[in-house]
N, C-alpha and C positions, 0 to 999 in steps of 0.2 A: 637168701635174699639177694634177688639179682642187682638190683639197684639201691643204691644208699642214696638216701634222701636226707639232708641239712634242715627242712622244714621245722621238724621237730626235734627239739635237747632231750637226747635220750636219758642223756646226766641227770638232768632237773627232774624227769620223769620217774626215775629209780630214787630220789634222793641223793647222789652219790657226786663224785666228782673225779680228774682226769685221773690223778692220783689212786684213785681206792684199788686195793687187790680186789682180783676175781673171788675169793672168798667174800667180801665184805659188799660185791656186787650180787653175789648169789642169794646171800642174807635179804639185801634191800627186795631183790626180787620177789622171795619167797613170802617176804612179811607182806608186801601190797598185792601180791598176787591172791594171798590169802583172804583181804579185805575186799576185791574186787568179783572175786570169782562168782559167775553165773549160778553156780548152784548153792552161793550164799545169798546172792543177792537176786532172788527169783522175779520179786516186783520192779528191777532196774531196768529197762530197754538199753540202758546205754553200758551196763555191768561186762558183757562180751565184747562191746568194740574196746575198754579199756584193758579187759585181761588180756586183750589179742597186742595190743601195745604193747602192753609190760613184757608178752613172750617177743616182740622183736625187739625191744631194746636191750631183753638179756641176751638173746641170741648174739645179737651186734658187738655187746661191750665185752663179751666174753671169750672172741674171735679177735685175736690178735692182729691180724691181717685186717681184718674189716673195721677194726677199733681203729688202728692206726690210720687207714684211707678214712674215717670217718672226722677222725680228731683232725686230720689236714684240713678235710673242706670244712669245717667249724670253725676253724681257727681262722681260717683263710675269711670265710663270711664274718666275722667277729671282728678281723683288721679291716675291710671293707666299710663295714657299719660306722667303724670308729675315723676310717677316713672321709667319709661323707657326711659324718657327725662336724669332725674339725673344718671341711670345706664349706660347710651350710653355717659356722659359728663365722667363718671369714667372711662369706657372702654378705651374711647379715650386717658385718662389721661394716664393711665398705658400704653397702647399702645406706646404713646409718649417718655413716659420715661423709656420702654423696647429699643426701636429704638436709644435713645438718647446713652443707657449702650450698647447698643448694636456698636453702631457707635465708641463710647468711646475705645471700647476694639479693634475694627478693626485698628483702629487710633496708637493704640499701639504697636500693632504686627508689623505697618507697619514700625514706626517709630524704634523699635529693629532692624526690618528687613535691612531698610536704615543704622543704624547704626555701624551692624553689617557687612556690605558690605564697608563701609567708614573705617571702624577698618579693615579690611580685605585689602583692598587696599593701605594703608598707611604703613603695615607692608610689603607687597609686596613691594613695591616702598621702603622701606627702606633697603631688601633685596639685590633688584635689584643694588640700591646706591653702598651700603657696597659692595660688590661684585665687581662692577665695580674700583669702589678705590682700594681695596686688589690687583686687575688685573694690574690697572696701576703701582701701587709701585713696583709688582712682577717682570713686565716688564723692570722697569727702571732698577730693582736691578740687577735683568742677564745681561743686556746691558753693566750696568756698571762696571759687573764682568768682563764680555766678555773683555770688551775696554782694561780693567787693564792686563786681561792674555796675550793678545795681544801686547801690551806694553812694556812689560817685555822681551817678546819672539820676539823682533826687534832687531836682533843680525846680525852683518853680517856673515852668515855661509851659508854654499853651499844647494842650491834645489839640492837635488840628486833627491827625488821624482816626481815633476814638471820636470826634465830633463828629466826622463824616461817614459813620460807620451808619449803614442802614440795618434794618431785618432782616434784609434781601444779602448781607456780606454776612450774616450770622445764618444761614440757612444751606441744608445741602441737601442736592437732590440725588437718591438712590433710585436705582433699576435693577430687576431681577426676572429671573426666568417663571413665568408664572406655573409653569407646568412641575417645576423641579420644588421649588419652594414655596410659602402660601403663607406669610404672616400676617396680621391682623395688626391694627393700631397699636393696641397695648403691650405686643410683644417687641414692635418695632421701637416705642418710646424704653421699657426696659433695657433693651438691648445697646440703645445711642446712649441711655442716661449716664451709663458708666465712664463718658469722655466728660461730662459738665450734665448741667441742670439742661432740659430738654422741655423748651416752652409749649411747641404743640407738634402734634405728626400729624399734618396734611395728606391723604389718600388720593392721588387725582386720578387714577386709573388702577387697572388691573396693571400687576408689575412696575408701578413706581409709586414714589412718596417722595414728601419734601419734610424734610426733621431741623426743625427751627431750634436752636441753641439758643442758652441765655446771652453766651459769650462768644465772642469771635474763636478764641482760644479754644474752647469743647470742640467749636466746628474744624480747627485748627487739626486739634489733636485726633478725631474720627477721620476727617480726609487722608493723612499721614500713616495713619493706623491700616490702611486696607491691605498692607502687602504683608503684613505683619501679626495681623491678626484674623487666628481661625475661622473666626465668628463672623468674618465680612468677608469671606470667601465668594458668598452666593451673591454679593452685591458688585455694581457697578457703583463707584462715587465720583460724584462732581459739585462744583460752585453749584450752586439757584444760579445766581449771575450770570453762568457761562463764562466768567472770568475770575480770578484771585480778586481779595478787596487790597484795595493798596496798604494796608496794613501788614498783611502776608507779602507782598510783592517789597514792601519793604525790608521785611527776614530776609526774601532772597536776596536784597541787592548789599548784604550784609557779606564784608568780607573778613575770613580769619586772622588777627595778625599771625606773624611768626613767631612760636613760641621761644623765650629766651631761658636759657635756666634750667634750673628743676622742670619747670614747666613745659621744656623740651622733650622729656623723658614720655609725656602723655601725648606726644602728636603722633606716636608711629600707630601702623594699623596693624590688627592681627597676623603674625606671621609664625612660621615655624622655623625654630633659629636651629644650629649645627650641628644639636644633639638630640635632633629629630622630637623634641618635647613640646610640643602646643604651647605656646602664649598668648594673652592677648593685653594689648596695653589698651587702653580706651584714648580717643580723644577729646583734650579737653582744656583749646586755645582761648585765647580772649578774642573778642569783637571788638570792631571799631563801630560806634552810632552814630548819627548824629548831633552834633551840640547843639542844635535847638528844637531839638524833641522833648517833648512835655514828658514828665516824669510819669505819668498812669500811661502814656503813650509806651515808653521805655519800658516800663514793667512788663505792659503785656507782651511785647517782643521779647523779653527777657525770660517770661515764662513758656512762650511756644518754642522758644531757641532751646531751654531746658529740657522739654517734653520731647524734642525731635530729638535731643543727643542722647534720653532715656532710649529713647527706638532705637538711633543708631549702636545704643552698648548692647542692647537685645538680639540686634540682628548679625552684633559680630558675637555674641558666645554661640549665638546658632550657627556660625560659620566653623566656630573653634570645635563645636562638638561634633561637627560631621568631617571634619578633619583631624581628630582624636580617634572618632568611628572608624575611617578610612586606613588609619595608623595602624591599629589593632586590627583590623581585617588582613592587612597582609604582612605580619608578624607570622 
């Protein structure tokens, strides 16, 4: 045998070990050779190959020099196999440790992100709740002050302003682009009825109409809502007489008193404070009225003033929401 191969374990093939003597090897060879001899197994096509392998093993293991050379190579192979197995085990250990570390880092980042989202949500809820409570307090204070002024003004005086009102003073002229919007009389009455009872809707021509209200308060509420009510965007609204009624002019002449004490906290406009938290504080000043004004005149003007204050509050809310959204977009 010119070349010694270690691909086959000849000890295992013969059923012996490193320390087996020559006689033990010979005995094992003869025993197995008899079993696989081709003459004994004529129907087995692998018998000749197995018999040849046994012969090669016997020749190698009974030759001291070849056996020594084979043993050295086989031992080196086994040593390398064990070394690779040890390296594989170490690599698997390092890989597992690395995966554990990566998973721990990912979990920490996930926990930090979830904690941040939770904190942000809690802060947002606190801001929203605080804003809602402030608004409720401001609305109650506003109504309380308005009611107090109404009670103070309820005296038997002549209602000169309401006495001089005409149907025209309670009517509004509306115009719209007929190519863009084509409402009928019923639709106009339903739309403007939310501001108060509508007596009549008179269609003058295509693209315009007169809305006749029962009360000047309703007409005033409609005309002052055209910049805050999205449903009124298609219309151009004006007083039917071409100018404001005297009672509305009287409302415009009223000047707010400078707030004192606790009322002063309600006189500020919406602003962004130092910590960049948007806040809104509605204005709720008291007003000075003509002492000779009749109680019905006074109540009518007060009602218009209260509705105007509500519209101012809604406008302030819109500005606040826009400020909050702009703040979020810059973060």
